[in-house]
C-alpha positions, -999 to +999 in steps of 0.1 A: -358+592+552-326+584+570-296+569+553-274+555+573-235+548+561-206+568+539-209+588+506-188+573+483-198+562+449-207+530+454-228+535+480-244+565+466-259+536+438-270+512+462-287+546+475-305+552+450-321+523+438-329+515+472-347+550+473-362+535+432-375+501+450-389+525+477-408+546+453-423+519+433-431+497+464-449+535+477-468+535+441-477+503+442-494+504+478-510+542+470-528+519+439-546+492+461-553+512+486-565+548+478-576+544+445-600+520+425-639+527+410-668+535+425-702+511+409-737+521+419-767+507+411-800+489+419-813+453+430-857+452+415-878+426+422-874+414+460-905+403+475-920+407+505-896+382+526-862+378+532-826+399+532-812+407+494-781+397+488-752+407+464-717+400+457-689+414+432-665+386+420-640+377+396-641+343+376-625+323+402-647+332+430-675+325+405-669+291+390-661+279+430-698+292+440-714+280+407-697+241+419-714+245+453-744+256+438-749+283+462-730+318+476-711+312+503-720+336+530-685+347+533-686+365+499-723+378+503-736+417+521-770+417+536-782+444+516-811+450+548-830+434+573-866+447+568-893+430+546-893+449+512-921+452+486-908+454+453-885+483+462-853+490+447-823+486+471-794+504+462-757+497+464-724+516+461-690+495+460-662+516+468-625+512+455-630+483+434-596+472+413-598+474+372-609+444+362-636+418+351-663+411+371-694+395+377-722+409+399-745+383+418-779+387+436-805+367+454-830+374+482-829+349+509-866+341+513-868+311+541-836+327+559-806+304+555-783+324+543-777+310+509-789+305+474-810+275+475-813+254+444-837+228+435-839+205+407-846+227+378-825+257+397-828+285+420-853+282+444-855+319+454-853+349+436-817+358+419-803+376+388-768+391+379-755+424+367-755+412+323-788+394+329-781+362+316-808+332+325-796+305+300-826+272+300-817+242+320-783+253+336-764+282+355-749+312+335-713+314+326-687+339+343-683+347+307-720+355+298-726+376+331-690+395+335-682+432+328-651+453+330-644+477+353-625+502+341-638+537+354-665+543+377-698+530+368-735+539+373-768+528+370-760+490+374-793+475+377-801+438+388-837+422+381-845+395+412-867+371+393 
């Protein structure tokens, strides 16, 4: 780093403050870009037709999609395009910052890239980590949410 100016007492104080701010910003950037935790698991129960999608969301995205009764395509990741026959599909999420999340999944049987909802709930297989299937309503974020404060392995989502 090159610093231009005199080396008087006041300028040295300003330079020291600048360096302190720069170090704090660097520490903040290194956390968001290179650190985080890895989440590994599998999605079980996929039928023989349709891609399986999953997403890790915070409260805001979870509640927004609940209001619209479907996942938005921009928030989901296709696991595969081949047909599945009751296989376990594995996933790995890297650099997940600490926080509270819900992990949701569904199988897009009809290929329209969203979870279809009927009068009595989803028409396609779906599931959440922290299995929650209340009767006559969708699960809430708090019923599905879990804390990420370290790496997690063995996450299982059952599609039903």
